[in-house]
N, CA, C and O atoms as a MOPAC input file, in Angstrom:
PM7 MOZYME 1SCF
protein

 N     33.60500 1    27.68000 1    16.16200 1
 C     34.85300 1    27.43500 1    15.48200 1
 C     34.74100 1    27.90800 1    14.04200 1
 O     33.71200 1    27.70400 1    13.39700 1
 N     35.77500 1    28.52700 1    13.54400 1
 C     35.77200 1    29.12800 1    12.21700 1
 C     36.25500 1    28.12900 1    11.17400 1
 O     37.17900 1    27.35200 1    11.41500 1
 N     35.60900 1    28.16700 1    10.00600 1
 C     35.99200 1    27.26400 1     8.92200 1
 C     37.28700 1    27.75400 1     8.28100 1
 O     37.53000 1    28.95700 1     8.17400 1
 N     38.10400 1    26.80800 1     7.86100 1
 C     39.38000 1    27.13300 1     7.23600 1
 C     39.18200 1    27.33100 1     5.73600 1
 O     38.46600 1    26.55900 1     5.09800 1
 N     39.81200 1    28.36500 1     5.16700 1
 C     39.67900 1    28.63900 1     3.73900 1
 C     41.01200 1    28.40300 1     3.05600 1
 O     42.02900 1    28.98400 1     3.43300 1
 N     40.99800 1    27.54700 1     2.05100 1
 C     42.19700 1    27.21600 1     1.28900 1
 C     42.13100 1    27.94900 1    -0.04600 1
 O     41.12700 1    27.87700 1    -0.75500 1
 N     43.19900 1    28.64800 1    -0.37800 1
 C     43.25000 1    29.35700 1    -1.65800 1
 C     43.70000 1    28.39500 1    -2.75300 1
 O     44.64500 1    27.62600 1    -2.57700 1
 N     43.00700 1    28.45500 1    -3.88300 1
 C     43.34700 1    27.61100 1    -5.03100 1
 C     43.73600 1    28.52900 1    -6.18100 1
 O     42.89400 1    29.27900 1    -6.67500 1
 N     44.99400 1    28.48800 1    -6.61800 1
 C     45.40500 1    29.34000 1    -7.74700 1
 C     44.64900 1    28.97900 1    -9.02600 1
 O     44.29600 1    27.82100 1    -9.24800 1
 N     44.40800 1    29.98600 1    -9.85700 1
 C     43.63400 1    29.77200 1   -11.08800 1
 C     44.33300 1    28.84100 1   -12.07200 1
 O     43.66800 1    28.18400 1   -12.87200 1
 N     45.65700 1    28.77300 1   -12.02800 1
 C     46.37000 1    27.93500 1   -12.99800 1
 C     46.31400 1    26.44600 1   -12.64100 1
 O     46.84100 1    25.62300 1   -13.38800 1
 N     45.69000 1    26.08500 1   -11.52200 1
 C     45.61700 1    24.67600 1   -11.11500 1
 C     44.36700 1    23.97000 1   -11.63500 1
 O     44.29800 1    22.74200 1   -11.60500 1
 N     43.39200 1    24.71800 1   -12.10700 1
 C     42.20900 1    24.07200 1   -12.65600 1
 C     41.99200 1    24.54600 1   -14.08400 1
 O     42.40600 1    25.63900 1   -14.47100 1
 N     41.33200 1    23.69100 1   -14.85400 1
 C     41.11100 1    23.94800 1   -16.27500 1
 C     39.61300 1    24.06200 1   -16.52200 1
 O     38.84800 1    23.17800 1   -16.13600 1
 N     39.19700 1    25.14500 1   -17.16200 1
 C     37.79200 1    25.37800 1   -17.46900 1
 C     37.55400 1    25.19000 1   -18.96000 1
 O     38.29500 1    25.71500 1   -19.79000 1
 N     36.51400 1    24.43800 1   -19.28700 1
 C     36.15900 1    24.19500 1   -20.68200 1
 C     34.68200 1    24.48800 1   -20.85600 1
 O     33.85500 1    24.01400 1   -20.07800 1
 N     34.34100 1    25.28100 1   -21.89100 1
 C     32.93500 1    25.58100 1   -22.18200 1
 C     32.38600 1    24.54100 1   -23.14000 1
 O     33.07900 1    24.10100 1   -24.05800 1
 N     31.13200 1    24.14900 1   -22.92100 1
 C     30.46000 1    23.18600 1   -23.79900 1
 C     28.96200 1    23.44400 1   -23.75600 1
 O     28.47100 1    24.21900 1   -22.93600 1
 N     28.26100 1    22.79100 1   -24.64100 1
 C     26.81900 1    22.96600 1   -24.67600 1
 C     26.16900 1    22.24600 1   -23.50500 1
 O     26.54700 1    21.13000 1   -23.14700 1
 N     25.19500 1    22.90400 1   -22.92500 1
 C     24.48500 1    22.32500 1   -21.78500 1
 C     23.51700 1    21.25600 1   -22.25900 1
 O     23.08700 1    21.25900 1   -23.41200 1
 N     23.17800 1    20.34500 1   -21.36200 1
 C     22.22300 1    19.29200 1   -21.66100 1
 C     20.85100 1    19.70500 1   -21.16700 1
 O     20.72600 1    20.64800 1   -20.38600 1
 N     19.83600 1    19.01200 1   -21.61200 1
 C     18.49800 1    19.21000 1   -21.07900 1
 C     17.71400 1    20.28900 1   -21.78400 1
 O     18.07400 1    20.74200 1   -22.87000 1
 N     16.62200 1    20.69500 1   -21.13600 1
 C     15.70000 1    21.65400 1   -21.71700 1
 C     16.33600 1    23.03300 1   -21.80500 1
 O     17.24300 1    23.35700 1   -21.03800 1
 N     15.86600 1    23.82700 1   -22.72400 1
 C     16.37200 1    25.18900 1   -22.86800 1
 C     16.00300 1    25.78700 1   -24.20300 1
 O     16.39500 1    26.91300 1   -24.50800 1
 N     15.26100 1    25.05900 1   -24.99700 1
 C     14.81700 1    25.59600 1   -26.27400 1
 C     15.93100 1    25.62800 1   -27.29800 1
 O     16.89800 1    24.87200 1   -27.20800 1
 N     15.78700 1    26.50900 1   -28.27000 1
 C     16.76600 1    26.57900 1   -29.35300 1
 C     18.11300 1    27.09100 1   -28.87100 1
 O     19.15000 1    26.76100 1   -29.44700 1
 N     18.10100 1    27.89300 1   -27.81800 1
 C     19.34200 1    28.50100 1   -27.32600 1
 C     20.34300 1    27.45100 1   -26.86700 1
 O     21.55100 1    27.63500 1   -27.01000 1
 N     19.83800 1    26.34400 1   -26.31200 1
 C     20.72500 1    25.32200 1   -25.76200 1
 C     21.53100 1    24.63300 1   -26.86800 1
 O     22.60400 1    24.09300 1   -26.60200 1
 N     21.02800 1    24.64800 1   -28.09700 1
 C     21.71100 1    23.97200 1   -29.19000 1
 C     22.82600 1    24.78800 1   -29.82900 1
 O     23.65400 1    24.24000 1   -30.55700 1
 N     22.85700 1    26.08200 1   -29.56700 1
 C     23.84000 1    26.91300 1   -30.25500 1
 C     24.79500 1    27.66700 1   -29.34800 1
 O     25.76300 1    28.24900 1   -29.83700 1
 N     24.55500 1    27.67700 1   -28.04200 1
 C     25.39500 1    28.43800 1   -27.11800 1
 C     26.10800 1    27.48000 1   -26.16300 1
 O     25.47800 1    26.60200 1   -25.57400 1
 N     27.40200 1    27.65100 1   -26.01600 1
 C     28.18300 1    26.82700 1   -25.07700 1
 C     28.18500 1    27.50300 1   -23.71700 1
 O     29.09800 1    28.26200 1   -23.39300 1
 N     27.16400 1    27.22500 1   -22.92800 1
 C     27.05100 1    27.89900 1   -21.63600 1
 C     27.46000 1    27.01400 1   -20.46600 1
 O     27.71300 1    27.52600 1   -19.37500 1
 N     27.53000 1    25.71300 1   -20.65900 1
 C     27.93900 1    24.81600 1   -19.57600 1
 C     29.45500 1    24.86200 1   -19.41700 1
 O     30.18000 1    25.11000 1   -20.38000 1
 N     29.92600 1    24.62400 1   -18.19800 1
 C     31.35700 1    24.67200 1   -17.89100 1
 C     31.77700 1    23.34400 1   -17.27700 1
 O     31.12900 1    22.83600 1   -16.36200 1
 N     32.86500 1    22.79000 1   -17.79200 1
 C     33.52400 1    21.62900 1   -17.19500 1
 C     34.77300 1    22.13100 1   -16.49200 1
 O     35.62200 1    22.76300 1   -17.12000 1
 N     34.89900 1    21.86000 1   -15.20600 1
 C     36.09200 1    22.23200 1   -14.45300 1
 C     36.85600 1    20.95800 1   -14.14000 1
 O     36.29000 1    20.01300 1   -13.59000 1
 N     38.12900 1    20.92500 1   -14.48400 1
 C     38.98900 1    19.77000 1   -14.19500 1
 C     40.07700 1    20.22900 1   -13.23200 1
 O     40.76500 1    21.21900 1   -13.48200 1
 N     40.22500 1    19.49400 1   -12.12200 1
 C     41.18800 1    19.85400 1   -11.08600 1
 C     41.98400 1    18.60300 1   -10.73000 1
 O     41.44200 1    17.65600 1   -10.16000 1
 N     43.26300 1    18.60500 1   -11.06600 1
 C     44.13800 1    17.46000 1   -10.77000 1
 C     44.60000 1    17.56900 1    -9.32100 1
 O     45.38400 1    18.45300 1    -8.97400 1
 N     44.11600 1    16.67800 1    -8.49400 1
 C     44.41000 1    16.73200 1    -7.06000 1
 C     45.88000 1    16.44300 1    -6.79300 1
 O     46.49500 1    17.10500 1    -5.95700 1
 N     46.45500 1    15.46200 1    -7.49200 1
 C     47.85600 1    15.09900 1    -7.25900 1
 C     48.80300 1    16.24000 1    -7.62800 1
 O     49.81500 1    16.43600 1    -6.95500 1
 N     48.49800 1    16.99000 1    -8.67700 1
 C     49.37500 1    18.06400 1    -9.14900 1
 C     49.08200 1    19.39600 1    -8.47000 1
 O     49.72200 1    20.39700 1    -8.79100 1
 N     48.14700 1    19.43200 1    -7.55600 1
 C     47.76400 1    20.69900 1    -6.92200 1
 C     48.76300 1    21.09900 1    -5.83900 1
 O     49.62300 1    20.31300 1    -5.44000 1
 N     48.62600 1    22.33300 1    -5.37900 1
 C     49.52900 1    22.86100 1    -4.35000 1
 C     48.95600 1    22.66400 1    -2.95000 1
 O     49.43300 1    23.28900 1    -2.00300 1
 N     47.95400 1    21.81600 1    -2.79900 1
 C     47.37400 1    21.54500 1    -1.48300 1
 C     48.36500 1    20.78500 1    -0.60700 1
 O     49.29300 1    20.14600 1    -1.10400 1
 N     48.15300 1    20.86600 1     0.70200 1
 C     48.96700 1    20.07300 1     1.62800 1
 C     48.66900 1    18.59600 1     1.38800 1
 O     47.58400 1    18.23900 1     0.92800 1
 N     49.62500 1    17.75700 1     1.69800 1
 C     49.45600 1    16.31900 1     1.47800 1
 C     48.26700 1    15.75800 1     2.25700 1
 O     47.55800 1    14.87700 1     1.77000 1
 N     48.05400 1    16.27800 1     3.47800 1
 C     46.92500 1    15.79600 1     4.28000 1
 C     45.60200 1    16.15000 1     3.61100 1
 O     44.67000 1    15.34500 1     3.61800 1
 N     45.51300 1    17.34500 1     3.03400 1
 C     44.28700 1    17.74700 1     2.34000 1
 C     44.07600 1    16.88400 1     1.10600 1
 O     42.95200 1    16.47700 1     0.81200 1
 N     45.15500 1    16.60500 1     0.38400 1
 C     45.04200 1    15.75700 1    -0.80400 1
 C     44.52800 1    14.37100 1    -0.43000 1
 O     43.65300 1    13.82500 1    -1.10100 1
 N     45.07400 1    13.80900 1     0.64100 1
 C     44.66300 1    12.46800 1     1.06200 1
 C     43.19000 1    12.43300 1     1.45100 1
 O     42.46700 1    11.50800 1     1.08200 1
 N     42.73800 1    13.46400 1     2.21300 1
 C     41.32700 1    13.50100 1     2.62400 1
 C     40.42200 1    13.72000 1     1.42000 1
 O     39.32000 1    13.17400 1     1.36500 1
 N     40.88200 1    14.51800 1     0.45100 1
 C     40.08700 1    14.76400 1    -0.74900 1
 C     39.97000 1    13.48900 1    -1.59100 1
 O     38.89400 1    13.17400 1    -2.09900 1
 N     41.06900 1    12.76700 1    -1.73300 1
 C     41.05000 1    11.52200 1    -2.50000 1
 C     40.27100 1    10.42300 1    -1.77800 1
 O     39.74100 1     9.51400 1    -2.41700 1
 N     40.20200 1    10.50400 1    -0.45500 1
 C     39.49500 1     9.48600 1     0.32500 1
 C     37.98000 1     9.67400 1     0.27500 1
 O     37.22900 1     8.78000 1     0.66700 1
 N     37.52800 1    10.83600 1    -0.20800 1
 C     36.08900 1    11.05400 1    -0.32000 1
 C     35.48800 1    10.05200 1    -1.29200 1
 O     36.07900 1     9.74500 1    -2.32700 1
 N     34.31700 1     9.54900 1    -0.95400 1
 C     33.62000 1     8.63000 1    -1.85400 1
 C     32.74900 1     9.47700 1    -2.78100 1
 O     31.52100 1     9.45600 1    -2.69100 1
 N     33.40300 1    10.22100 1    -3.67000 1
 C     32.71500 1    11.15200 1    -4.54500 1
 C     32.87000 1    10.68500 1    -5.98300 1
 O     33.98700 1    10.44800 1    -6.44400 1
 N     31.76400 1    10.55100 1    -6.69100 1
 C     31.81100 1    10.04900 1    -8.06300 1
 C     32.44100 1    11.04600 1    -9.02000 1
 O     32.76800 1    10.68400 1   -10.15000 1
 N     32.61900 1    12.29300 1    -8.60000 1
 C     33.23700 1    13.29300 1    -9.46800 1
 C     34.75300 1    13.16200 1    -9.50900 1
 O     35.39600 1    13.78600 1   -10.35400 1
 N     35.34300 1    12.36500 1    -8.61700 1
 C     36.79100 1    12.16400 1    -8.58100 1
 C     37.10500 1    10.88300 1    -9.34600 1
 O     36.61400 1     9.80900 1    -8.99600 1
 N     37.92500 1    10.99900 1   -10.39100 1
 C     38.26400 1     9.83400 1   -11.21300 1
 C     39.32200 1     8.98600 1   -10.51900 1
 O     39.86800 1     9.37800 1    -9.48800 1
 N     39.60400 1     7.82800 1   -11.08900 1
 C     40.62200 1     6.93700 1   -10.53400 1
 C     42.01300 1     7.55400 1   -10.60500 1
 O     42.88700 1     7.21400 1    -9.80800 1
 N     42.22100 1     8.46500 1   -11.56400 1
 C     43.52900 1     9.13200 1   -11.70200 1
 C     43.67600 1    10.30400 1   -10.73700 1
 O     44.73500 1    10.93100 1   -10.70100 1
 N     42.64900 1    10.61400 1    -9.95900 1
 C     42.72600 1    11.70300 1    -8.99200 1
 C     42.37500 1    13.05600 1    -9.59000 1
 O     42.86300 1    14.08500 1    -9.12300 1
 N     41.54000 1    13.06600 1   -10.61300 1
 C     41.10800 1    14.32400 1   -11.22700 1
 C     39.65500 1    14.57300 1   -10.83000 1
 O     38.78600 1    13.72500 1   -11.03500 1
 N     39.41000 1    15.74500 1   -10.26000 1
 C     38.06400 1    16.14000 1    -9.87200 1
 C     37.41800 1    16.85200 1   -11.05900 1
 O     37.97700 1    17.80800 1   -11.59600 1
 N     36.24000 1    16.38200 1   -11.46600 1
 C     35.53000 1    16.97700 1   -12.59900 1
 C     34.19800 1    17.51100 1   -12.09700 1
 O     33.36400 1    16.76600 1   -11.58200 1
 N     34.01500 1    18.81600 1   -12.25700 1
 C     32.77000 1    19.46800 1   -11.85700 1
 C     32.11600 1    20.02800 1   -13.10800 1
 O     32.74600 1    20.75700 1   -13.87300 1
 N     30.85100 1    19.68700 1   -13.31300 1
 C     30.11200 1    20.19600 1   -14.46200 1
 C     29.05800 1    21.16900 1   -13.94800 1
 O     28.20500 1    20.80500 1   -13.13800 1
 N     29.12400 1    22.40600 1   -14.42600 1
 C     28.16700 1    23.43500 1   -14.01000 1
 C     27.34100 1    23.84400 1   -15.21400 1
 O     27.87900 1    24.34700 1   -16.20100 1
 N     26.03700 1    23.63000 1   -15.13600 1
 C     25.14800 1    24.01700 1   -16.22900 1
 C     23.81200 1    24.51100 1   -15.69500 1
 O     22.80000 1    24.46200 1   -16.39500 1
 N     23.81200 1    24.98400 1   -14.46700 1
 C     22.58700 1    25.42100 1   -13.82300 1
 C     22.06800 1    26.73500 1   -14.41200 1
 O     20.85900 1    26.93400 1   -14.53100 1
 N     22.98100 1    27.62000 1   -14.77500 1
 C     22.58300 1    28.94600 1   -15.23400 1
 C     22.65000 1    29.04300 1   -16.75400 1
 O     23.27000 1    28.20600 1   -17.41000 1
 N     22.00800 1    30.06800 1   -17.30700 1
 C     21.98800 1    30.24200 1   -18.75200 1
 C     23.23100 1    30.95400 1   -19.26300 1
 O     23.56900 1    30.85200 1   -20.44200 1
 N     23.91700 1    31.67800 1   -18.37400 1
 C     25.11100 1    32.39100 1   -18.83600 1
 C     26.36700 1    31.60100 1   -18.48400 1
 O     26.43800 1    30.93500 1   -17.45100 1
 N     27.34000 1    31.69300 1   -19.36100 1
 C     28.59500 1    30.97400 1   -19.16000 1
 C     29.33600 1    31.49300 1   -17.93500 1
 O     29.92800 1    30.71200 1   -17.19100 1
 N     29.30800 1    32.79500 1   -17.72200 1
 C     30.02400 1    33.38900 1   -16.58900 1
 C     29.44800 1    32.92500 1   -15.25300 1
 O     30.19600 1    32.65200 1   -14.31400 1
 N     28.11900 1    32.83500 1   -15.16600 1
 C     27.48400 1    32.37200 1   -13.92000 1
 C     27.84200 1    30.90800 1   -13.66500 1
 O     28.10300 1    30.52300 1   -12.52500 1
 N     27.85600 1    30.09400 1   -14.71900 1
 C     28.23000 1    28.68600 1   -14.56800 1
 C     29.70400 1    28.56500 1   -14.18200 1
 O     30.07000 1    27.67800 1   -13.41200 1
 N     30.54500 1    29.44500 1   -14.70900 1
 C     31.96600 1    29.44900 1   -14.36300 1
 C     32.14800 1    29.75400 1   -12.87100 1
 O     32.90700 1    29.07700 1   -12.17800 1
 N     31.45100 1    30.76900 1   -12.39500 1
 C     31.53700 1    31.11500 1   -10.96700 1
 C     30.98700 1    29.98900 1   -10.09500 1
 O     31.52900 1    29.70500 1    -9.02700 1
 N     29.91500 1    29.35100 1   -10.55000 1
 C     29.31500 1    28.24900 1    -9.80800 1
 C     30.29000 1    27.07700 1    -9.68900 1
 O     30.43700 1    26.49600 1    -8.61400 1
 N     30.95300 1    26.73000 1   -10.78900 1
 C     31.91100 1    25.62000 1   -10.77100 1
 C     33.07700 1    25.92200 1    -9.83300 1
 O     33.49700 1    25.05500 1    -9.06700 1
 N     33.59800 1    27.14200 1    -9.89100 1
 C     34.73100 1    27.51200 1    -9.02800 1
 C     34.31500 1    27.52300 1    -7.56800 1
 O     35.07700 1    27.07600 1    -6.71000 1
 N     33.12000 1    28.02500 1    -7.26400 1
 C     32.67100 1    28.04400 1    -5.86600 1
 C     32.43600 1    26.63200 1    -5.34900 1
 O     32.69900 1    26.35400 1    -4.17900 1
 N     31.93800 1    25.72600 1    -6.21200 1
 C     31.76100 1    24.33300 1    -5.78800 1
 C     33.09500 1    23.65800 1    -5.53200 1
 O     33.21400 1    22.83600 1    -4.62400 1
 N     34.10700 1    24.00300 1    -6.33300 1
 C     35.45100 1    23.47000 1    -6.10000 1
 C     35.97100 1    23.94800 1    -4.75400 1
 O     36.50600 1    23.15500 1    -3.97900 1
 N     35.81900 1    25.24400 1    -4.46700 1
 C     36.27500 1    25.78700 1    -3.18700 1
 C     35.53900 1    25.15100 1    -2.01700 1
 O     36.15200 1    24.85100 1    -0.99300 1
 N     34.22600 1    24.94000 1    -2.15400 1
 C     33.45500 1    24.30200 1    -1.08300 1
 C     33.98600 1    22.90600 1    -0.78200 1
 O     34.15200 1    22.53100 1     0.37800 1
 N     34.24800 1    22.14400 1    -1.83500 1
 C     34.72000 1    20.77200 1    -1.64900 1
 C     36.10100 1    20.74400 1    -1.00000 1
 O     36.34700 1    19.95300 1    -0.09000 1
 N     36.99400 1    21.60100 1    -1.46700 1
 C     38.34800 1    21.62900 1    -0.90400 1
 C     38.31900 1    22.12700 1     0.54100 1
 O     39.03500 1    21.59800 1     1.39100 1
 N     37.50100 1    23.13800 1     0.82300 1
 C     37.41700 1    23.65600 1     2.18400 1
 C     36.74700 1    22.67800 1     3.13300 1
 O     36.98200 1    22.73100 1     4.34000 1
 N     35.90600 1    21.77700 1     2.60300 1
 C     35.25400 1    20.80600 1     3.48000 1
 C     36.24500 1    19.78700 1     4.04400 1
 O     36.01000 1    19.21700 1     5.11000 1
 N     37.35900 1    19.55400 1     3.33000 1
 C     38.36100 1    18.61000 1     3.83000 1
 C     39.56700 1    19.32000 1     4.43300 1
 O     40.52300 1    18.66600 1     4.85200 1
 N     39.53400 1    20.65300 1     4.48200 1
 C     40.67900 1    21.41000 1     4.98700 1
 C     40.87100 1    21.21100 1     6.48300 1
 O     41.99900 1    21.22800 1     6.97600 1
 N     39.78100 1    21.02600 1     7.19900 1
 C     39.86200 1    20.85000 1     8.64400 1
 C     39.87000 1    19.36100 1     8.96000 1
 O     39.01200 1    18.61500 1     8.48700 1
 N     40.82300 1    18.93700 1     9.74900 1
 C     40.92500 1    17.51800 1    10.10000 1
 C     39.72100 1    17.10400 1    10.93700 1
 O     39.30700 1    17.84900 1    11.82500 1
 N     39.15500 1    15.93400 1    10.67300 1
 C     38.00700 1    15.48900 1    11.46800 1
 C     38.42300 1    15.19600 1    12.90200 1
 O     39.53500 1    14.73600 1    13.15900 1
 N     37.51900 1    15.46600 1    13.82200 1
 C     37.78500 1    15.22900 1    15.23700 1
 C     37.57800 1    13.74300 1    15.51400 1
 O     36.51300 1    13.19000 1    15.24000 1
 N     38.60200 1    13.11500 1    16.05600 1
 C     38.50400 1    11.69700 1    16.35500 1
 C     37.65400 1    11.49400 1    17.61100 1
 O     37.78200 1    12.22900 1    18.59000 1
 N     36.79500 1    10.49600 1    17.56000 1
 C     35.91200 1    10.20700 1    18.68200 1
 C     36.67900 1     9.47100 1    19.77200 1
 O     37.39300 1     8.50300 1    19.51200 1
 N     36.51100 1     9.95400 1    20.99500 1
 C     37.09400 1     9.27300 1    22.14600 1
 C     36.04300 1     8.36100 1    22.74700 1
 O     34.92500 1     8.79400 1    23.02400 1
 N     36.39200 1     7.10900 1    22.94800 1
 C     35.44700 1     6.16300 1    23.51700 1
 C     35.18800 1     6.50600 1    24.97800 1
 O     36.12100 1     6.77200 1    25.73600 1
 N     33.90800 1     6.49900 1    25.37100 1
 C     33.54400 1     6.78000 1    26.76100 1
 C     32.85000 1     5.56300 1    27.34200 1
 O     32.31800 1     4.72800 1    26.61100 1
 N     32.86000 1     5.47000 1    28.65800 1
 C     32.22000 1     4.34300 1    29.32400 1
 C     30.83300 1     4.74900 1    29.79700 1
 O     30.61500 1     5.91000 1    30.14500 1
 N     29.89000 1     3.80500 1    29.81500 1
 C     28.55800 1     4.14900 1    30.32800 1
 C     28.62900 1     4.43600 1    31.82600 1
 O     29.44100 1     3.85000 1    32.54200 1
 N     27.76700 1     5.34700 1    32.29200 1
 C     27.77400 1     5.71300 1    33.70600 1
 C     27.19700 1     4.56600 1    34.53800 1
 O     26.50800 1     3.68900 1    34.01700 1
 N     27.48700 1     4.59000 1    35.81300 1
 C     26.99000 1     3.56000 1    36.71400 1
 C     25.46900 1     3.58300 1    36.76500 1
 O     24.82500 1     2.53500 1    36.79800 1
 N     24.89800 1     4.78500 1    36.77100 1
 C     23.43200 1     4.91800 1    36.79700 1
 C     22.79100 1     4.33800 1    35.55100 1
 O     21.75800 1     3.67400 1    35.63500 1
 N     23.39900 1     4.58400 1    34.38800 1
 C     22.81200 1     4.05100 1    33.15500 1
 C     22.92700 1     2.53600 1    33.11200 1
 O     22.04000 1     1.86100 1    32.58800 1
 N     24.01500 1     1.99300 1    33.65700 1
 C     24.15900 1     0.52900 1    33.71200 1
 C     23.08600 1    -0.08500 1    34.60800 1
 O     22.49300 1    -1.11000 1    34.27200 1
 N     22.83900 1     0.56500 1    35.77000 1
 C     21.81600 1     0.05000 1    36.69200 1
 C     20.42700 1     0.12400 1    36.06200 1
 O     19.64800 1    -0.82400 1    36.16400 1
 N     20.11300 1     1.25000 1    35.40800 1
 C     18.80300 1     1.38600 1    34.76000 1
 C     18.62700 1     0.33000 1    33.67100 1
 O     17.54200 1    -0.23100 1    33.52200 1
 N     19.67400 1     0.05900 1    32.92100 1
 C     19.60200 1    -0.95800 1    31.87100 1
 C     19.31400 1    -2.32600 1    32.47400 1
 O     18.45700 1    -3.05700 1    31.97700 1
 N     20.01900 1    -2.67400 1    33.53300 1
 C     19.81600 1    -3.98200 1    34.15700 1
 C     18.42200 1    -4.09300 1    34.76800 1
 O     17.78600 1    -5.14200 1    34.67200 1
 N     17.94000 1    -3.01000 1    35.40200 1
 C     16.58800 1    -3.04200 1    35.97800 1
 C     15.54700 1    -3.21000 1    34.88500 1
 O     14.56600 1    -3.93100 1    35.07100 1
 N     15.74700 1    -2.55800 1    33.75200 1
 C     14.82600 1    -2.67400 1    32.62800 1
 C     14.83500 1    -4.10500 1    32.07500 1
 O     13.78400 1    -4.64700 1    31.73600 1
 N     16.02200 1    -4.71200 1    31.98600 1
 C     16.12100 1    -6.09200 1    31.49100 1
 C     15.40400 1    -7.06300 1    32.43400 1
 O     14.71300 1    -7.97800 1    31.98800 1
 N     15.57800 1    -6.85100 1    33.73600 1
 C     14.92500 1    -7.72600 1    34.72200 1
 C     13.41400 1    -7.58400 1    34.63000 1
 O     12.68500 1    -8.57500 1    34.67700 1
 N     12.94400 1    -6.33500 1    34.49800 1
 C     11.50500 1    -6.08200 1    34.39000 1
 C     10.93300 1    -6.72900 1    33.13500 1
 O      9.86900 1    -7.34400 1    33.19800 1
 N     11.61900 1    -6.60400 1    31.98600 1
 C     11.14500 1    -7.20800 1    30.74400 1
 C     11.12700 1    -8.74000 1    30.87300 1
 O     10.22600 1    -9.40100 1    30.35800 1
 N     12.12100 1    -9.28700 1    31.55800 1
 C     12.15300 1   -10.73200 1    31.78100 1
 C     10.96800 1   -11.20800 1    32.59700 1
 O     10.40400 1   -12.26700 1    32.32200 1
 N     10.58600 1   -10.42400 1    33.60600 1
 C      9.42500 1   -10.78200 1    34.42700 1
 C      8.14600 1   -10.74500 1    33.60000 1
 O      7.29500 1   -11.62500 1    33.72800 1
 N      8.00800 1    -9.72900 1    32.75200 1
 C      6.82000 1    -9.61400 1    31.90000 1
 C      6.75000 1   -10.81500 1    30.96700 1
 O      5.67700 1   -11.38800 1    30.78300 1
 N      7.86100 1   -11.19900 1    30.38400 1
 C      7.86500 1   -12.31400 1    29.44900 1
 C      7.62700 1   -13.64600 1    30.16100 1
 O      7.03900 1   -14.56400 1    29.58900 1
 N      8.09000 1   -13.75000 1    31.41600 1
 C      7.87600 1   -14.98800 1    32.17200 1
 C      6.38800 1   -15.18600 1    32.47400 1
 O      5.91900 1   -16.31600 1    32.60800 1
 N      5.65200 1   -14.07500 1    32.57900 1
 C      4.21600 1   -14.16200 1    32.86800 1
 C      3.43000 1   -14.61600 1    31.63800 1
 O      2.25600 1   -14.96300 1    31.76600 1
 N      4.02800 1   -14.62500 1    30.47600 1
 C      3.33000 1   -15.00200 1    29.25100 1
 C      3.23700 1   -16.52200 1    29.06500 1
 O      2.53900 1   -16.99000 1    28.16500 1
 N      3.91400 1   -17.27500 1    29.88400 1
 C      3.90600 1   -18.71300 1    29.73700 1
 C      2.55300 1   -19.32500 1    30.08800 1
 O      1.65900 1   -18.65200 1    30.60100 1
 N      2.42700 1   -20.61700 1    29.79800 1
 C      1.17200 1   -21.32200 1    30.10400 1
 C      1.05100 1   -21.48600 1    31.60600 1
 O      2.02700 1   -21.68500 1    32.33000 1
 N     -0.19200 1   -21.39300 1    32.03400 1
 C     -0.45600 1   -21.56200 1    33.47600 1
 C     -0.70400 1   -23.04800 1    33.70100 1
 O     -1.54800 1   -23.66400 1    33.05000 1
 N      0.05400 1   -23.60600 1    34.64000 1
 C     -0.10200 1   -25.05100 1    34.90400 1
 C     -1.22500 1   -25.26900 1    35.92100 1
 O     -1.28800 1   -24.55500 1    36.92200 1
 N     -2.11600 1   -26.24700 1    35.68400 1
 C     -3.20600 1   -26.51500 1    36.66700 1
 C     -2.64900 1   -27.17300 1    37.93200 1
 O     -1.69600 1   -27.94900 1    37.87600 1
 N     -3.26400 1   -26.84600 1    39.07300 1
 C     -2.75400 1   -27.38100 1    40.34000 1
 C     -3.70000 1   -28.30800 1    40.99400 1
 O     -3.40600 1   -28.83500 1    42.06700 1

């Protein structure tokens, strides 16, 4: 089965450059290479079902107001971090694009029921043998 791809227009997300955190030497203190991507789920052009599944995700990057915030600072260049943030946004949106398949409840087979009962009877016999032996 093929994965569904949802197109996200560029005007629906906001990119902001900032200084990256962590190690990186002197360069990290003077270059704004990290990217913050903000994507308002409620204001997006996604289908309502996609919005609901996206908001239902237990993801700490989604705020209470329904804004998805992705911070990309893996690479040293701003452009690479920008592409990384956008690709992560697409991955997340495409992961909820396909509706989950609902599980249909099935019944155990007759053979499996019989094997289960035979196993229970056998275990009961083993446990019954563990009791104290009464003198006769």
